DSSP file (Angstrom, degrees, kcal/mol; ACC not computed):
  #  RESIDUE AA STRUCTURE BP1 BP2  ACC     N-H-->O    O-->H-N    N-H-->O    O-->H-N    TCO  KAPPA ALPHA  PHI   PSI    X-CA   Y-CA   Z-CA
    1    1 A M              0   0    0      0, 0.0     2,-0.3     0, 0.0    34,-0.0   0.000 360.0 360.0 360.0 138.0  197.6   22.0   34.8
    2    2 A S        -     0   0    0     33,-0.1     2,-0.5    34,-0.0    26,-0.0  -0.938 360.0-118.1-134.3 159.5  199.2   21.2   38.1
    3    3 A V        -     0   0    0     -2,-0.3     2,-0.1    25,-0.2    29,-0.1  -0.841  27.6-143.5 -99.0 127.0  201.3   23.0   40.5
    4    4 A S     >  -     0   0    0     -2,-0.5     4,-2.5     1,-0.1     5,-0.2  -0.410  25.0-111.5 -83.4 165.3  204.8   21.7   41.2
    5    5 A E  H  > S+     0   0    0      1,-0.2     4,-2.5     2,-0.2     5,-0.2   0.877 119.9  54.5 -63.5 -36.8  206.4   21.7   44.6
    6    6 A K  H  > S+     0   0    0      2,-0.2     4,-1.9     1,-0.2    -1,-0.2   0.919 109.7  46.6 -63.0 -43.5  209.0   24.3   43.2
    7    7 A E  H  > S+     0   0    0      2,-0.2     4,-2.6     1,-0.2    -2,-0.2   0.899 111.2  52.3 -65.3 -40.4  206.1   26.6   42.1
    8    8 A L  H  X S+     0   0    0     -4,-2.5     4,-2.6     1,-0.2    -2,-0.2   0.922 109.7  48.0 -61.3 -44.5  204.4   26.2   45.4
    9    9 A L  H  X S+     0   0    0     -4,-2.5     4,-2.1     2,-0.2    -1,-0.2   0.854 111.1  51.8 -66.3 -33.4  207.5   27.1   47.4
   10   10 A H  H  X S+     0   0    0     -4,-1.9     4,-2.5     2,-0.2    -2,-0.2   0.922 110.8  47.5 -66.6 -43.9  207.9   30.1   45.1
   11   11 A I  H  X S+     0   0    0     -4,-2.6     4,-1.9     2,-0.2    -2,-0.2   0.910 111.6  50.9 -62.4 -42.4  204.3   31.2   45.7
   12   12 A A  H  <>S+     0   0    0     -4,-2.6     5,-3.3     1,-0.2    -1,-0.2   0.896 110.0  50.0 -62.1 -40.1  204.9   30.7   49.5
   13   13 A D  H ><5S+     0   0    0     -4,-2.1     3,-1.3     1,-0.2    -2,-0.2   0.918 110.3  49.2 -65.0 -43.5  208.0   32.9   49.3
   14   14 A L  H 3<5S+     0   0    0     -4,-2.5    -1,-0.2     1,-0.3    -2,-0.2   0.826 113.4  47.9 -63.0 -30.8  206.2   35.6   47.4
   15   15 A S  T 3<5S-     0   0    0     -4,-1.9    -1,-0.3    -5,-0.2    -2,-0.2   0.383 113.3-119.9 -90.0   3.1  203.4   35.4   50.1
   16   16 A S  T < 5 +     0   0    0     -3,-1.3     2,-0.4     1,-0.2    -3,-0.2   0.880  63.7 147.6  57.0  41.1  206.0   35.5   52.9
   17   17 A L      < -     0   0    0     -5,-3.3     2,-0.7    -6,-0.1    -1,-0.2  -0.855  42.6-148.6-105.7 142.1  204.8   32.1   54.1
   18   18 A E        -     0   0    0     -2,-0.4     2,-0.4    -3,-0.1    -9,-0.0  -0.934  18.7-162.4-108.8 110.9  207.0   29.6   55.8
   19   19 A L        -     0   0    0     -2,-0.7     2,-0.2   -10,-0.1     5,-0.0  -0.768  11.7-135.1 -96.3 135.1  205.7   26.1   55.0
   20   20 A K    >>  -     0   0    0     -2,-0.4     3,-1.3     1,-0.1     4,-1.0  -0.504  28.5-109.7 -79.5 157.5  206.8   23.1   57.0
   21   21 A E  H 3> S+     0   0    0      1,-0.3     4,-0.5     2,-0.2     3,-0.5   0.859 119.2  52.2 -57.5 -38.0  207.7   20.0   55.1
   22   22 A E  H 34 S+     0   0    0      1,-0.2     4,-0.5     2,-0.1    -1,-0.3   0.672 106.2  55.5 -75.3 -15.2  204.6   18.1   56.2
   23   23 A E  H <> S+     0   0    0     -3,-1.3     4,-2.4     1,-0.1     5,-0.2   0.695  87.8  78.2 -86.3 -20.4  202.4   21.0   55.0
   24   24 A I  H  X S+     0   0    0     -4,-1.0     4,-2.5    -3,-0.5     5,-0.2   0.907  92.5  48.5 -59.8 -46.3  203.7   21.1   51.4
   25   25 A Q  H  X S+     0   0    0     -4,-0.5     4,-2.3     1,-0.2    -1,-0.2   0.900 111.3  50.8 -63.3 -40.4  201.7   18.0   50.2
   26   26 A D  H  > S+     0   0    0     -4,-0.5     4,-2.4     1,-0.2    -1,-0.2   0.919 111.7  47.6 -62.0 -43.1  198.4   19.4   51.8
   27   27 A Y  H  X S+     0   0    0     -4,-2.4     4,-2.9     2,-0.2     5,-0.2   0.888 109.5  53.3 -66.0 -38.7  199.0   22.8   50.0
   28   28 A L  H  X S+     0   0    0     -4,-2.5     4,-2.3    -5,-0.2   -25,-0.2   0.922 110.6  47.1 -61.3 -43.0  199.7   21.0   46.7
   29   29 A E  H  X S+     0   0    0     -4,-2.3     4,-2.3     2,-0.2    -2,-0.2   0.917 112.9  49.0 -64.4 -43.0  196.4   19.1   47.0
   30   30 A N  H  X S+     0   0    0     -4,-2.4     4,-2.2     2,-0.2    -2,-0.2   0.917 111.2  49.3 -63.5 -43.2  194.5   22.3   47.9
   31   31 A F  H  X S+     0   0    0     -4,-2.9     4,-2.7     1,-0.2    -1,-0.2   0.916 110.3  51.4 -61.0 -42.5  196.1   24.2   45.0
   32   32 A Q  H  X S+     0   0    0     -4,-2.3     4,-2.8     1,-0.2    -1,-0.2   0.901 108.8  50.7 -63.7 -40.2  195.2   21.4   42.6
   33   33 A E  H  X S+     0   0    0     -4,-2.3     4,-2.4     2,-0.2    -1,-0.2   0.907 111.4  48.7 -62.1 -41.5  191.6   21.4   43.8
   34   34 A I  H  X S+     0   0    0     -4,-2.2     4,-2.4     2,-0.2    -2,-0.2   0.923 112.9  46.8 -64.9 -44.4  191.4   25.2   43.3
   35   35 A I  H  X S+     0   0    0     -4,-2.7     4,-2.0     2,-0.2    -2,-0.2   0.912 112.0  50.6 -65.1 -42.5  192.8   24.9   39.8
   36   36 A D  H  X S+     0   0    0     -4,-2.8     4,-1.9     1,-0.2    -2,-0.2   0.917 111.5  48.3 -61.2 -42.7  190.5   22.0   38.9
   37   37 A F  H  X S+     0   0    0     -4,-2.4     4,-2.2     1,-0.2    -2,-0.2   0.899 109.6  51.7 -66.0 -39.8  187.5   24.0   40.1
   38   38 A S  H  X S+     0   0    0     -4,-2.4     4,-2.6     1,-0.2    -1,-0.2   0.857 108.3  52.8 -65.6 -32.7  188.6   27.1   38.1
   39   39 A N  H  X S+     0   0    0     -4,-2.0     4,-1.8     2,-0.2    -1,-0.2   0.885 107.3  51.8 -67.2 -38.2  188.9   24.9   35.0
   40   40 A V  H  < S+     0   0    0     -4,-1.9     4,-0.3     2,-0.2    -2,-0.2   0.927 112.4  45.8 -61.6 -44.5  185.3   23.6   35.5
   41   41 A I  H >< S+     0   0    0     -4,-2.2     3,-1.2     1,-0.2    -2,-0.2   0.920 111.7  51.3 -64.9 -43.9  184.1   27.2   35.8
   42   42 A N  H 3< S+     0   0    0     -4,-2.6    -1,-0.2     1,-0.3    -2,-0.2   0.821 113.0  46.0 -63.2 -30.7  186.1   28.3   32.7
   43   43 A N  T 3< S+     0   0    0     -4,-1.8    -1,-0.3    -5,-0.1    -2,-0.2   0.367  82.6 122.5 -95.7   5.1  184.7   25.4   30.6
   44   44 A A  S <  S-     0   0    0     -3,-1.2     2,-0.6    -4,-0.3    -3,-0.0  -0.459  71.7-112.9 -67.7 136.4  181.1   25.9   31.7
   45   45 A P        +     0   0    0      0, 0.0    -1,-0.1     0, 0.0    -2,-0.1  -0.597  52.8 152.0 -74.2 116.2  178.8   26.5   28.7
   46   46 A V    >   +     0   0    0     -2,-0.6     3,-1.2     2,-0.1    -2,-0.1   0.312  39.5 100.8-124.6   5.1  177.5   30.0   29.0
   47   47 A E  T 3  S+     0   0    0      1,-0.3    -1,-0.1     3,-0.0     0, 0.0   0.868  86.8  44.1 -62.4 -37.6  176.9   30.9   25.3
   48   48 A D  T 3  S+     0   0    0      2,-0.1    -1,-0.3     0, 0.0     2,-0.2   0.349  91.1 107.7 -92.5   6.5  173.1   30.4   25.5
   49   49 A L  S <  S-     0   0    0     -3,-1.2     2,-0.2     1,-0.1    -3,-0.1  -0.598  73.3-115.2 -86.6 145.4  172.6   32.2   28.8
   50   50 A D        -     0   0    0     -2,-0.2     2,-0.4     1,-0.1    -1,-0.1  -0.546  34.4-110.0 -73.6 142.2  170.9   35.6   29.0
   51   51 A I        -     0   0    0     -2,-0.2     2,-0.5     2,-0.0    -1,-0.1  -0.618  37.2-170.3 -75.2 125.5  173.2   38.4   30.2
   52   52 A T        +     0   0    0     -2,-0.4     3,-0.1     1,-0.1    -3,-0.0  -0.973  18.6 175.9-121.7 119.8  172.1   39.5   33.7
   53   53 A I  S    S-     0   0    0     -2,-0.5     2,-0.3     1,-0.4    -1,-0.1   0.868  74.3 -10.1 -87.1 -41.7  173.6   42.6   35.2
   54   54 A G        -     0   0    0      1,-0.0    -1,-0.4     2,-0.0     0, 0.0  -0.965  60.5-119.6-151.8 164.3  171.5   42.5   38.3
   55   55 A I  S    S+     0   0    0     -2,-0.3     2,-0.3    -3,-0.1    -1,-0.0   0.630  95.9  38.1 -86.6 -12.1  168.5   40.7   39.7
   56   56 A N  S    S-     0   0    0      2,-0.1    -3,-0.0    -3,-0.0    -2,-0.0  -0.867  76.6-124.4-132.8 169.9  166.4   43.9   40.1
   57   57 A E        +     0   0    0     -2,-0.3     2,-0.0     2,-0.0    -2,-0.0   0.061  57.3 140.6-101.8  24.4  165.9   47.0   38.2
   58   58 A S        -     0   0    0      1,-0.1     2,-0.3     3,-0.0    -2,-0.1  -0.336  42.0-138.6 -70.1 151.1  166.7   49.5   41.0
   59   59 A K        -     0   0    0      1,-0.0     2,-0.3    -2,-0.0    -1,-0.1  -0.744  24.7 -97.2-106.4 155.0  168.7   52.6   40.1
   60   60 A N        -     0   0    0     -2,-0.3     2,-0.8     1,-0.1    -1,-0.0  -0.537  31.6-148.3 -69.8 134.3  171.5   54.1   42.0
   61   61 A R        -     0   0    0     -2,-0.3     2,-0.3    -3,-0.0    -1,-0.1  -0.892  17.4-165.1-107.5 104.9  170.3   57.0   44.2
   62   62 A F        -     0   0    0     -2,-0.8     2,-0.3     3,-0.0    -2,-0.0  -0.618   5.4-150.1 -90.2 147.4  173.1   59.5   44.5
   63   63 A R        -     0   0    0     -2,-0.3     2,-0.3     3,-0.0    -2,-0.0  -0.846  27.7-102.1-111.8 154.7  173.1   62.3   47.0
   64   64 A K        -     0   0    0     -2,-0.3     2,-0.4     1,-0.1     0, 0.0  -0.565  37.6-118.2 -74.2 133.8  174.7   65.6   46.5
   65   65 A D        -     0   0    0     -2,-0.3     2,-0.5     2,-0.0    -1,-0.1  -0.591  33.5-172.9 -73.6 127.7  178.1   65.9   48.3
   66   66 A E        -     0   0    0     -2,-0.4     2,-0.4     2,-0.0    -3,-0.0  -0.986  18.7-137.1-125.9 124.0  178.0   68.6   50.9
   67   67 A V        -     0   0    0     -2,-0.5     2,-0.4     2,-0.0    -2,-0.0  -0.662  24.1-172.9 -79.7 127.2  181.2   69.7   52.7
   68   68 A K        -     0   0    0     -2,-0.4     2,-0.3     2,-0.0    -2,-0.0  -0.985  21.3-128.8-124.4 132.0  180.5   70.2   56.4
   69   69 A E        -     0   0    0     -2,-0.4     2,-0.6     1,-0.0    -2,-0.0  -0.607  17.1-145.3 -77.2 133.5  183.1   71.6   58.8
   70   70 A F        -     0   0    0     -2,-0.3     3,-0.2     1,-0.1    -1,-0.0  -0.904  14.5-173.9-103.3 117.7  183.6   69.5   61.9
   71   71 A E        +     0   0    0     -2,-0.6     2,-1.4     1,-0.2     3,-0.3   0.797  67.6  69.6 -83.5 -29.3  184.3   71.7   64.9
   72   72 A D    >>  +     0   0    0      1,-0.2     4,-1.0     2,-0.1     3,-0.6  -0.401  48.9 144.9 -95.2  60.9  185.2   69.2   67.6
   73   73 A T  H 3>  +     0   0    0     -2,-1.4     4,-2.0    -3,-0.2    -1,-0.2   0.792  67.6  65.9 -67.1 -26.4  188.6   67.9   66.3
   74   74 A A  H 3> S+     0   0    0     -3,-0.3     4,-0.9     1,-0.2    -1,-0.2   0.877  98.5  53.0 -62.4 -36.6  189.8   67.6   69.9
   75   75 A A  H <4 S+     0   0    0     -3,-0.6     4,-0.5     1,-0.2    -1,-0.2   0.864 108.8  49.8 -67.0 -35.1  187.3   64.8   70.5
   76   76 A L  H  < S+     0   0    0     -4,-1.0     3,-0.3     1,-0.2    -2,-0.2   0.881 115.6  41.9 -68.6 -37.7  188.6   63.0   67.4
   77   77 A L  H >< S+     0   0    0     -4,-2.0     3,-0.8     1,-0.2    -1,-0.2   0.552  90.8  92.0 -86.0  -7.9  192.2   63.2   68.6
   78   78 A F  T 3< S+     0   0    0     -4,-0.9    -1,-0.2     1,-0.3    -2,-0.1   0.891  95.2  31.1 -58.1 -46.8  191.4   62.4   72.2
   79   79 A N  T 3  S+     0   0    0     -4,-0.5    -1,-0.3    -3,-0.3    -2,-0.1   0.414  98.6 110.7 -94.3   2.0  191.9   58.7   72.0
   80   80 A G    <   -     0   0    0     -3,-0.8     2,-0.3    -4,-0.1     3,-0.3  -0.340  55.6-143.3 -80.4 158.1  194.6   58.7   69.3
   81   81 A Q  S    S+     0   0    0      1,-0.2     8,-0.3    -2,-0.1    -2,-0.1  -0.882  79.1  27.9-114.2 151.0  198.2   57.8   69.7
   82   82 A G  S    S+     0   0    0     -2,-0.3     7,-2.3     1,-0.2     2,-0.3   0.870  75.7 176.4  70.8  37.6  201.0   59.5   67.8
   83   83 A I  E     +A   88   0A   0     -3,-0.3     2,-0.4     5,-0.2     5,-0.2  -0.594   2.3 174.1 -77.3 132.5  199.2   62.9   67.5
   84   84 A Q  E >   -A   87   0A   0      3,-3.1     3,-0.6    -2,-0.3     0, 0.0  -0.949  65.8 -15.6-143.9 119.8  201.4   65.5   65.8
   85   85 A Q  T 3  S-     0   0    0     -2,-0.4     3,-0.1     1,-0.2    -1,-0.1   0.911 127.6 -52.5  53.0  49.8  200.1   69.0   64.8
   86   86 A N  T 3  S+     0   0    0      1,-0.2     2,-0.3    -9,-0.0    -1,-0.2   0.781 121.8 100.6  58.8  30.7  196.5   68.0   65.2
   87   87 A M  E <  S-A   84   0A   0     -3,-0.6    -3,-3.1   -10,-0.1     2,-0.5  -0.967  78.2-107.6-138.5 155.5  197.0   65.0   62.9
   88   88 A Y  E     -A   83   0A   0     -2,-0.3     2,-0.7    -5,-0.2    -5,-0.2  -0.716  26.4-147.0 -81.2 129.6  197.5   61.3   63.4
   89   89 A K        -     0   0    0     -7,-2.3    -8,-0.1    -2,-0.5    -1,-0.0  -0.892  22.3-167.7 -97.8 116.3  201.1   60.2   62.7
   90   90 A L        -     0   0    0     -2,-0.7     2,-0.1     1,-0.1     3,-0.1  -0.728  24.0-103.6-106.1 151.8  200.9   56.7   61.3
   91   91 A P        -     0   0    0      0, 0.0     2,-0.2     0, 0.0    -1,-0.1  -0.405  45.0 -97.5 -70.4 151.2  203.7   54.2   60.7
   92   92 A K        -     0   0    0      1,-0.1     3,-0.0    -2,-0.1     0, 0.0  -0.499  38.9-178.9 -68.7 131.8  204.9   53.7   57.2
   93   93 A V        +     0   0    0     -2,-0.2     2,-0.5    -3,-0.1    -1,-0.1   0.552  60.4  71.2-111.1 -11.5  203.3   50.6   55.6
   94   94 A V              0   0    0      1,-0.1    -1,-0.1     0, 0.0    -2,-0.0  -0.912 360.0 360.0-108.7 131.7  204.9   50.6   52.2
   95   95 A Q              0   0    0     -2,-0.5    -1,-0.1    -3,-0.0    -3,-0.0   0.461 360.0 360.0 -88.4 360.0  208.5   49.7   51.9
């Protein structure tokens, strides 16, 4: 499988990248190397390997969640910008 220039430009458009004409060939080569390597990984023989979940037998140590009231909210808001009603007002990040 190889990536065509049309596909590369489509991927660049989806990624909001502007590629210069001289960069296209380099990106095509890089994409091809990535695809070739993923094919090597996909075709690696793993049928006879033992399943390993982790390298040690440690267990997760969970702690009990305890709600603690934080009294010094003024200290948290001191260095912030866009404070409104004791909360941070953040710019919208999803269109």
